[in-house]
N, CA, C and O of each residue as an XYZ file, in Angstrom:
656
protein
N     -53.861     55.734    -16.496
C     -53.820     55.125    -15.140
C     -52.782     54.678    -14.964
O     -52.206     53.879    -15.702
N     -52.289     55.258    -13.677
C     -50.690     54.651    -13.229
C     -51.106     53.179    -12.372
O     -52.034     52.813    -11.650
N     -50.119     52.720    -12.795
C     -49.531     51.459    -12.069
C     -49.391     51.577    -10.846
O     -49.325     52.789    -10.637
N     -49.277     50.840     -9.583
C     -48.534     50.991     -8.516
C     -47.874     50.083     -7.950
O     -46.971     50.317     -7.147
N     -48.314     48.720     -8.365
C     -47.574     47.426     -8.148
C     -47.170     46.640     -9.504
O     -47.373     46.989    -10.667
N     -46.351     45.130     -8.863
C     -45.761     44.479     -9.755
C     -46.521     43.842    -10.332
O     -47.643     43.812     -9.826
N     -46.343     43.161    -11.435
C     -47.074     42.014    -11.954
C     -46.718     40.672    -11.770
O     -45.515     40.415    -11.818
N     -47.487     39.793    -11.575
C     -47.483     38.747    -10.879
C     -45.871     38.237    -12.076
O     -44.777     38.099    -11.527
N     -45.961     38.098    -13.107
C     -44.906     37.851    -14.158
C     -43.383     38.478    -13.742
O     -42.259     37.989    -13.630
N     -43.841     39.539    -13.611
C     -42.241     40.441    -13.034
C     -41.660     39.734    -11.817
O     -40.488     39.362    -11.759
N     -42.792     39.533    -10.597
C     -42.670     39.035     -9.355
C     -41.746     37.699     -9.858
O     -40.559     37.558     -9.562
N     -42.528     36.764    -10.670
C     -42.029     35.461    -10.808
C     -40.826     35.337    -11.790
O     -40.314     34.234    -11.980
N     -40.319     36.584    -12.486
C     -39.290     36.596    -13.211
C     -38.001     36.837    -12.318
O     -36.860     36.433    -12.541
N     -38.496     37.653    -11.171
C     -37.232     37.862    -10.173
C     -36.819     36.883     -9.393
O     -35.638     36.605     -9.182
N     -38.107     36.136     -8.781
C     -37.605     34.916     -7.775
C     -36.937     34.218     -8.741
O     -35.837     33.878     -8.307
N     -37.183     33.756    -10.185
C     -36.364     32.728    -10.956
C     -35.170     33.579    -11.158
O     -34.217     32.876    -10.824
N     -34.868     34.399    -11.426
C     -33.317     35.104    -11.647
C     -32.852     34.648    -10.313
O     -32.144     33.641    -10.304
N     -33.175     35.306     -9.023
C     -32.521     35.025     -7.666
C     -32.363     33.703     -7.471
O     -31.288     33.320     -7.009
N     -33.406     32.743     -7.785
C     -32.841     31.211     -7.668
C     -31.608     30.627     -8.495
O     -30.870     29.665     -8.284
N     -31.673     31.684     -9.636
C     -30.782     30.570    -10.607
C     -29.340     31.553    -10.117
O     -28.379     30.785    -10.157
N     -29.044     32.465     -9.834
C     -27.963     33.188     -9.280
C     -27.454     32.103     -8.082
O     -26.435     31.414     -8.125
N     -28.327     32.146     -7.148
C     -28.071     31.322     -5.905
C     -27.511     29.567     -6.096
O     -26.803     28.837     -5.403
N     -28.208     29.400     -7.334
C     -27.950     27.792     -7.802
C     -26.508     27.683     -8.301
O     -25.611     26.950     -7.887
N     -26.493     28.753     -9.474
C     -25.005     28.596     -9.643
C     -23.601     29.046     -8.858
O     -22.444     28.692     -9.086
N     -24.050     29.816     -8.008
C     -23.041     30.432     -7.052
C     -22.967     28.928     -6.254
O     -21.959     28.239     -6.412
N     -23.819     28.565     -5.593
C     -23.736     27.321     -4.970
C     -22.749     26.085     -5.685
O     -21.827     25.511     -5.106
N     -23.146     25.873     -6.918
C     -22.659     25.059     -7.632
C     -21.265     25.007     -7.692
O     -20.555     24.001     -7.687
N     -20.783     26.733     -7.776
C     -19.225     26.790     -8.449
C     -18.468     26.742     -6.956
O     -17.428     26.086     -6.901
N     -18.976     27.450     -5.664
C     -18.602     27.102     -4.540
C     -18.164     25.789     -4.122
O     -17.077     25.510     -3.615
N     -19.094     25.038     -4.379
C     -18.932     23.686     -4.185
C     -18.151     22.387     -4.584
O     -17.744     21.329     -4.107
N     -18.186     23.065     -5.681
C     -17.407     22.264     -6.945
C     -15.838     21.726     -6.421
O     -15.486     20.552     -6.539
N     -15.098     22.649     -5.912
C     -13.822     22.668     -5.432
C     -13.528     21.495     -4.465
O     -12.713     20.578     -4.567
N     -14.645     21.859     -3.264
C     -14.558     20.805     -2.115
C     -15.090     19.373     -2.890
O     -14.680     18.301     -2.446
N     -15.965     19.391     -3.997
C     -16.464     18.084     -4.290
C     -15.490     17.480     -5.139
O     -15.682     16.289     -5.384
N     -14.140     18.216     -5.824
C     -13.384     17.208     -6.370
C     -12.180     17.207     -5.446
O     -11.223     16.494     -5.749
N     -12.137     18.162     -4.021
C     -10.856     17.688     -3.446
C     -11.400     16.363     -3.016
O     -10.590     15.468     -3.257
N     -12.614     15.902     -2.404
C     -12.979     14.996     -2.037
C     -13.188     13.517     -2.951
O     -13.437     12.398     -2.503
N     -13.007     13.912     -4.286
C     -13.306     12.761     -5.086
C     -11.374     12.405     -5.171
O     -10.913     11.305     -4.869
N     -10.735     13.280     -5.515
C      -9.100     13.160     -5.535
C      -8.631     12.653     -4.544
O      -7.638     11.926     -4.602
N      -9.481     13.041     -3.037
C      -8.675     12.175     -1.990
C      -9.217     10.615     -2.090
O      -8.474      9.666     -1.841
N     -10.281     10.498     -2.392
C     -10.583      9.093     -2.395
C     -10.128      8.383     -3.436
O      -9.782      7.227     -3.196
N     -10.013      8.915     -4.886
C      -8.902      8.172     -5.743
C      -7.480      7.711     -5.132
O      -6.950      6.610     -5.284
N      -7.035      8.713     -4.473
C      -5.976      8.639     -4.277
C      -5.690      7.330     -3.215
O      -4.801      6.481     -3.276
N      -6.450      7.447     -2.526
C      -6.302      6.498     -1.111
C      -6.738      5.048     -1.973
O      -5.857      4.189     -1.966
N      -7.795      4.764     -2.583
C      -7.636      3.606     -3.404
C      -6.811      2.912     -4.104
O      -6.634      1.695     -4.150
N      -6.082      4.168     -4.905
C      -4.987      3.553     -5.536
C      -3.896      3.112     -4.882
O      -3.291      2.162     -5.380
N      -3.445      3.667     -3.718
C      -2.508      3.401     -2.597
C      -2.837      2.371     -1.880
O      -1.865      1.687     -1.561
N      -4.075      1.918     -1.421
C      -4.435      0.728     -1.168
C      -3.930     -0.414     -2.144
O      -3.239     -1.362     -1.771
N      -4.398     -0.187     -3.537
C      -4.043     -1.279     -4.383
C      -2.888     -1.333     -4.761
O      -2.550     -2.418     -5.236
N      -1.829     -0.211     -4.706
C      -0.452     -0.361     -5.068
C       0.043     -1.056     -3.827
O       0.843     -1.969     -4.031
N      -0.215     -0.850     -2.838
C       0.399     -1.586     -1.270
C       0.001     -3.157     -1.516
O       0.784     -4.053     -1.199
N      -0.992     -3.362     -1.975
C      -1.123     -4.647     -1.893
C      -0.203     -5.633     -3.063
O       0.222     -6.777     -2.898
N      -0.099     -4.875     -4.089
C       0.500     -5.187     -5.462
C       2.027     -5.672     -5.186
O       2.584     -6.662     -5.661
N       2.631     -4.557     -4.151
C       3.848     -4.404     -3.991
C       4.088     -5.605     -2.665
O       5.058     -6.350     -2.526
N       3.248     -5.529     -2.062
C       3.360     -6.693     -0.570
C       3.230     -7.988     -1.374
O       3.892     -8.930     -0.938
N       2.599     -8.175     -2.319
C       2.130     -9.630     -2.982
C       3.571     -9.879     -3.446
O       4.162    -10.723     -2.772
N       4.302     -9.294     -4.511
C       5.413     -9.450     -4.990
C       6.545     -9.571     -3.911
O       7.453    -10.369     -4.146
N       6.569     -8.836     -2.731
C       7.451     -8.937     -1.787
C       7.340    -10.625     -0.933
O       8.296    -11.282     -0.520
N       6.098    -10.936     -0.875
C       5.907    -12.185     -0.183
C       6.248    -13.098     -1.502
O       6.778    -14.169     -1.203
N       6.045    -12.880     -2.894
C       6.604    -14.004     -3.421
C       8.136    -14.026     -4.028
O       8.689    -14.986     -4.565
N       8.637    -12.792     -3.813
C      10.171    -12.561     -4.010
C      10.970    -12.506     -2.686
O      12.099    -12.995     -2.641
N      10.449    -11.965     -1.695
C      11.207    -12.081     -0.815
C      12.003    -10.306     -0.829
O      12.892     -9.895     -0.082
N      11.471     -9.752     -1.664
C      12.182     -8.334     -2.037
C      11.170     -7.347     -2.776
O      10.307     -7.691     -3.583
N      11.430     -6.134     -2.368
C      10.770     -4.856     -3.054
C      10.489     -5.029     -4.714
O      11.293     -5.832     -5.187
N       9.947     -4.711     -5.295
C      10.084     -4.770     -6.822
C      11.139     -4.097     -7.201
O      11.479     -3.217     -6.410
N      11.903     -4.241     -8.343
C      12.860     -3.751     -8.899
C      13.097     -2.892    -10.020
O      11.992     -2.527    -10.423
N      13.911     -2.451    -10.639
C      13.850     -1.567    -11.899
C      13.665     -2.635    -13.124
O      14.432     -3.597    -13.154
N      12.829     -2.512    -13.969
C      12.894     -3.886    -15.188
C      14.356     -4.193    -15.690
O      15.215     -3.313    -15.742
N      14.557     -5.356    -16.015
C      15.472     -5.967    -16.686
C      17.042     -5.791    -16.082
O      18.070     -5.956    -16.739
N      16.940     -5.349    -14.410
C      18.065     -5.287    -13.753
C      17.874     -5.609    -11.760
O      16.807     -5.804    -11.177
N      18.863     -5.577    -11.314
C      18.597     -6.042     -9.794
C      18.775     -4.732     -9.375
O      19.087     -4.737     -8.184
N      18.701     -3.420     -9.915
C      18.552     -2.322     -9.148
C      17.640     -2.055     -8.552
O      16.528     -2.436     -8.916
N      17.831     -1.298     -7.421
C      16.827     -1.029     -6.575
C      15.963      0.398     -7.101
O      16.525      1.364     -7.617
N      14.573      0.302     -6.862
C      13.981      1.294     -7.459
C      14.261      3.114     -6.829
O      14.159      3.379     -5.631
N      14.547      3.990     -7.702
C      15.373      4.998     -7.424
C      14.420      6.167     -8.366
O      14.588      6.420     -9.558
N      13.442      6.743     -7.488
C      12.244      7.692     -8.042
C      12.307      7.253     -9.560
O      12.798      7.869    -10.507
N      11.626      5.921     -9.536
C      11.373      4.894    -10.919
C       9.957      4.927    -10.691
O       9.370      4.718     -9.630
N       9.427      5.247    -11.936
C       7.875      5.256    -12.148
C       7.650      3.774    -11.735
O       8.578      2.965    -11.769
N       6.345      3.430    -11.329
C       5.871      2.174    -11.073
C       5.696      1.113    -12.006
O       5.661     -0.086    -11.730
N       5.559      1.774    -13.427
C       5.276      0.945    -14.638
C       6.449      0.607    -15.231
O       6.369     -0.176    -16.177
N       7.802      1.111    -14.822
C       8.818      0.395    -15.301
C       9.479     -0.566    -13.975
O      10.698     -0.736    -13.991
N       8.771     -1.108    -12.983
C       9.539     -1.756    -11.738
C       8.733     -3.192    -12.316
O       7.806     -3.101    -13.120
N       9.210     -4.479    -11.804
C       9.211     -6.013    -11.924
C       9.317     -6.459    -10.497
O      10.098     -6.105     -9.613
N       8.464     -7.211    -10.496
C       8.811     -8.635     -9.634
C       9.723     -9.622     -9.832
O       9.354    -10.479    -10.634
N      10.856     -9.777     -9.326
C      11.437    -10.658     -9.250
C      11.079    -11.893     -8.936
O      11.669    -12.247     -7.916
N      10.473    -12.592     -9.301
C      10.082    -13.952     -8.742
C      11.025    -15.344     -9.963
O      11.843    -15.042    -10.831
N      10.715    -16.297     -9.740
C      11.370    -17.509    -10.819
C      11.164    -17.120    -12.264
O      11.936    -17.288    -13.208
N       9.590    -16.393    -12.238
C       9.450    -15.785    -13.487
C       9.439    -14.224    -13.600
O       8.271    -13.878    -13.424
N      10.067    -13.361    -13.770
C       9.962    -12.052    -13.541
C       8.883    -11.537    -13.989
O       8.765    -11.781    -15.190
N       7.928    -10.853    -13.513
C       6.960     -9.873    -14.150
C       6.635     -8.437    -13.822
O       6.608     -7.839    -12.747
N       6.383     -8.035    -15.138
C       6.437     -6.290    -14.832
C       4.984     -6.209    -13.748
O       4.178     -7.097    -13.468
N       5.045     -4.924    -13.350
C       3.885     -4.527    -12.260
C       3.063     -3.942    -13.228
O       1.943     -3.659    -12.804
N       3.333     -3.613    -14.677
C       2.391     -2.920    -15.203
C       1.725     -3.884    -16.187
O       2.056     -3.849    -17.373
N       0.689     -4.848    -15.691
C       0.129     -5.539    -16.872
C       0.584     -6.900    -16.447
O      -0.345     -7.706    -16.392
N       1.525     -7.280    -16.195
C       1.988     -8.400    -15.814
C       1.134     -9.490    -14.614
O       0.283     -9.063    -13.833
N       1.470    -10.585    -14.667
C       0.940    -11.461    -13.645
C       0.162    -10.540    -12.366
O       0.981    -10.006    -11.618
N      -1.053    -10.328    -12.078
C      -1.515     -9.590    -11.104
C      -1.171     -8.316    -10.998
O      -1.228     -7.755     -9.904
N      -0.790     -7.715    -12.046
C      -0.337     -6.149    -12.029
C      -1.176     -5.391    -12.409
O      -2.015     -5.957    -13.109
N      -1.394     -3.988    -12.214
C      -2.071     -3.258    -12.701
C      -1.915     -1.633    -12.156
O      -2.456     -1.227    -11.127
N      -1.213     -0.940    -12.900
C      -0.727      0.273    -12.061
C      -1.676      1.258    -12.337
O      -1.701      1.621    -13.513
N      -2.776      1.998    -11.269
C      -3.555      2.864    -11.988
C      -2.994      4.112    -12.180
O      -1.900      4.467    -11.742
N      -3.961      4.947    -13.015
C      -3.146      6.387    -13.400
C      -3.692      7.117    -12.485
O      -4.832      7.046    -12.027
N      -2.707      7.938    -12.190
C      -3.015      9.105    -11.154
C      -3.989      9.854    -11.704
O      -4.031      9.940    -12.931
N      -5.271     10.759    -10.622
C      -5.918     11.535    -11.164
C      -5.431     12.676    -11.847
O      -4.204     12.781    -11.842
N      -6.116     13.622    -12.476
C      -5.680     14.611    -13.156
C      -4.844     15.465    -12.283
O      -5.161     15.222    -11.119
N      -3.811     16.458    -12.351
C      -2.981     17.382    -11.821
C      -2.153     16.401    -10.843
O      -1.512     16.964     -9.956
N      -2.116     15.443    -10.889
C      -1.046     14.696    -10.001
C       0.124     13.906    -10.908
O      -0.194     13.314    -11.939
N       1.416     13.950    -10.458
C       2.437     13.450    -11.166
C       2.180     11.831    -11.286
O       1.414     11.258    -10.512
N       2.797     11.237    -12.190
C       2.422      9.734    -12.132
C       3.466      9.030    -11.073
O       4.567      9.523    -10.827
N       3.013      7.890    -10.516
C       3.271      7.388     -9.380
C       4.973      6.915     -9.579
O       5.400      6.500    -10.656
N       5.751      7.048     -8.456
C       7.069      6.856     -8.666
C       7.172      6.237     -7.347
O       6.574      6.571     -6.324
N       8.249      5.020     -7.556
C       9.010      4.257     -6.333
C      10.444      4.617     -5.864
O      11.205      5.075     -6.716
N      10.873      4.461     -4.641
C      12.116      4.709     -4.319
C      12.397      3.587     -3.335
O      11.661      3.121     -2.465
N      13.419      3.322     -3.621
C      13.881      2.365     -1.967
C      15.160      2.540     -2.066
O      15.842      2.236     -3.044
N      15.679      3.221     -0.682
C      16.824      3.508      0.079
C      17.088      2.658      0.979
O      16.036      2.335      1.530
N      18.172      2.007      1.507
C      18.025      1.356      2.574
C      16.659      0.221      3.010
O      16.255     -0.629      2.216
N      16.233      0.362      4.033
C      15.197     -0.118      4.499
C      13.895      0.383      4.190
O      12.819     -0.215      4.220
N      14.152      1.578      3.886
C      12.634      2.744      3.392
C      12.373      2.412      1.758
O      13.236      2.415      0.880
N      10.830      2.104      1.591
C      10.443      2.005      0.303
C       9.142      2.813      0.301
O       8.377      2.769      1.265
N       8.889      3.572     -0.821
C       7.809      4.584     -0.695
C       7.417      4.726     -1.989
O       8.170      4.475     -2.929
N       6.137      5.165     -2.130
C       5.750      5.708     -3.476
C       5.187      7.169     -3.340
O       4.615      7.574     -2.328
N       5.406      7.892     -4.437
C       5.425      9.254     -4.151
C       4.507      9.804     -5.310
O       4.375      9.025     -6.254
N       3.863     10.989     -5.398
C       3.275     11.524     -6.370
C       3.265     13.121     -5.868
O       3.428     13.306     -4.662
N       3.120     14.039     -6.555
C       3.045     15.264     -6.009
C       1.993     16.374     -7.245
O       1.616     16.027     -8.364
N       1.740     17.727     -6.555
C       0.705     18.282     -7.377
C       1.211     19.630     -7.173
O       2.200     19.673     -6.442
N       0.810     20.701     -7.610
C       1.187     22.178     -7.331
C       0.585     22.835     -6.154
O      -0.621     22.752     -5.923
N       1.280     23.385     -5.524
C       0.855     24.277     -4.600
C      -0.367     24.940     -4.461
O      -0.644     25.595     -5.466
N      -1.191     24.998     -3.567
C      -2.068     25.948     -3.686
C      -3.138     25.588     -4.653
O      -3.707     26.464     -5.305
N      -3.465     24.176     -4.780
C      -4.248     23.918     -5.679
C      -5.374     22.836     -5.286
O      -5.128     22.215     -4.251
N      -6.643     22.495     -5.990
C      -7.353     21.438     -5.235
C      -6.800     20.188     -4.934
O      -7.131     19.502     -3.967
N      -5.800     19.844     -5.924
C      -4.752     18.752     -5.834
C      -4.186     18.810     -4.235
O      -4.312     17.918     -3.396
N      -3.685     19.810     -4.106
C      -2.735     20.172     -2.906
C      -3.655     19.928     -1.638
O      -3.300     19.035     -0.869
N      -4.818     20.652     -1.352
C      -6.077     20.258     -0.631
C      -6.364     18.991     -0.206
O      -6.429     18.664      0.979
N      -6.584     18.079     -1.388
C      -6.607     16.922     -1.421
C      -5.610     16.002     -0.736
O      -5.890     14.930     -0.200
N      -4.358     16.590     -0.827
C      -3.395     15.807     -0.519
C      -3.348     15.947      1.471
O      -3.112     15.049      2.280
N      -3.629     17.224      1.691
C      -3.448     17.837      2.653
C      -4.505     17.042      3.725
O      -4.260     16.781      4.903
N      -5.610     16.768      3.061
C      -6.842     15.955      3.664
C      -6.678     14.692      3.657
O      -7.315     14.036      4.482
N      -5.900     14.105      2.848
C      -5.419     12.486      2.977
C      -4.357     12.360      3.757
O      -4.184     11.212      4.165
N      -3.372     13.376      4.199
C      -2.485     13.308      5.013
C      -2.983     12.829      6.796
O      -2.356     12.213      7.658
N      -4.053     13.302      6.797
C      -4.820     13.322      8.017
C      -5.294     11.914      8.277
O      -5.872     11.572      9.309
N      -5.016     11.155      7.303
C      -5.637      9.622      7.544
C      -4.437      8.495      8.002
O      -4.559      7.284      8.189
N      -3.370      9.267      8.096
C      -2.069      8.483      7.937
C      -1.144      8.819      9.251
O      -1.376      9.882      9.826
N      -0.401      8.207      9.610
C       0.689      8.624     10.635
C       1.946      8.985     10.211
O       2.338      8.412      9.195
N       2.643      9.746     10.698
C       4.089      9.773      9.915
C       4.798      8.482      9.822
O       5.774      8.434      9.073
N       4.464      7.481     10.444
C       5.231      6.361      9.619
C       4.799      5.603      8.583
O       5.413      4.662      8.082
N       3.420      6.144      8.171
C       2.962      5.881      7.179
C       2.939      6.505      5.653
O       2.882      5.985      4.539
N       3.003      7.719      6.074
C       2.789      9.012      4.893
C       3.384      9.810      5.490
O       3.685      9.667      6.675
N       3.729     11.000      4.662
C       4.225     12.143      4.653
C       3.951     13.247      3.551
O       3.737     12.861      2.402
N       3.945     14.459      3.809
C       3.581     15.676      2.753
C       4.566     16.655      3.153
O       4.731     17.276      4.203
N       5.247     16.632      1.921
C       6.669     17.913      1.605
C       6.043     18.978      0.809
O       5.407     18.793     -0.229
N       6.308     20.285      1.464
C       5.889     21.490      0.389
C       7.138     22.112     -0.136
O       7.829     22.754      0.656
N       7.562     21.979     -1.562
C       8.565     22.963     -1.967
C       8.176     24.153     -2.470
O       7.000     24.484     -2.314
N       9.033     24.969     -3.127
C       8.538     26.103     -3.779
C       7.410     25.987     -4.541
O       6.589     26.904     -4.514
N       7.244     25.108     -5.154
C       6.015     24.774     -6.435
C       5.241     23.605     -6.202
O       4.096     23.503     -6.641
N       5.718     22.845     -5.633
C       4.862     21.636     -5.230
C       4.629     21.071     -3.978
O       5.362     21.280     -3.012
N       3.411     20.200     -3.948
C       3.628     19.304     -2.886
C       3.582     17.932     -2.790
O       2.511     17.404     -3.088
N       4.388     17.316     -2.482
C       4.670     15.776     -2.514
C       4.517     15.135     -1.512
O       5.078     15.253     -0.423
N       3.423     14.135     -1.991
C       2.933     12.801     -0.784
C       3.922     11.561     -0.944
O       3.884     10.915     -1.991
N       4.551     11.316     -0.217
C       5.088     10.085     -0.197
C       4.527      9.111      1.257
O       4.680      9.405      2.443
N       3.878      7.941      0.689
C       3.299      6.645      0.785
C       4.280      5.740      1.210
O       4.828      5.039      0.359
N       4.656      5.622      2.639
C       5.748      4.495      3.222
C       5.336      3.270      2.930
O       4.147      3.196      3.236
N       5.773      2.150      2.436
C       5.501      0.502      2.447
C       6.738     -0.033      3.480
O       6.701     -1.019      4.216
N       7.538      0.666      3.348
C       8.293      0.165      4.740
C       8.875      1.461      5.263
O       8.704      2.494      4.617
N       9.620      1.463      6.512
C      10.334      2.728      6.885
C      11.229      2.000      8.018
O      12.044      2.650      8.673
């Protein structure tokens, strides 16, 4: 006797495999957009925290944080190497009211630069990466006076201005 139709097990197995392939495809396609939004929100919260720490230092000492054990302005200096020059100087990394968050994976450590009346925090990521996409999305939340995003041959550099 010859069969002319599929059994219920064959149909159920086909539906299961099609659903599994669809779920895996959906997961991997949306993984990069999920990471992008996570990076964006992490960076935004980090910059808000850093901004409040720097302005607290500025209100206490009437100047932006300087390099540790010197009166030198920050010049592409890691935030962990800055201190607030109050009557009792304290480091921004673990000092009084200080905590510098670690950048998300794929971003360079946060650095500060002061040049004249300009003080900004910078981080960078590789061009055409999920992190670069997060920076492109993040820059839309700020005006050109608040932040800038520059691309060179290999990386995207995000600068968050605290004074300009």
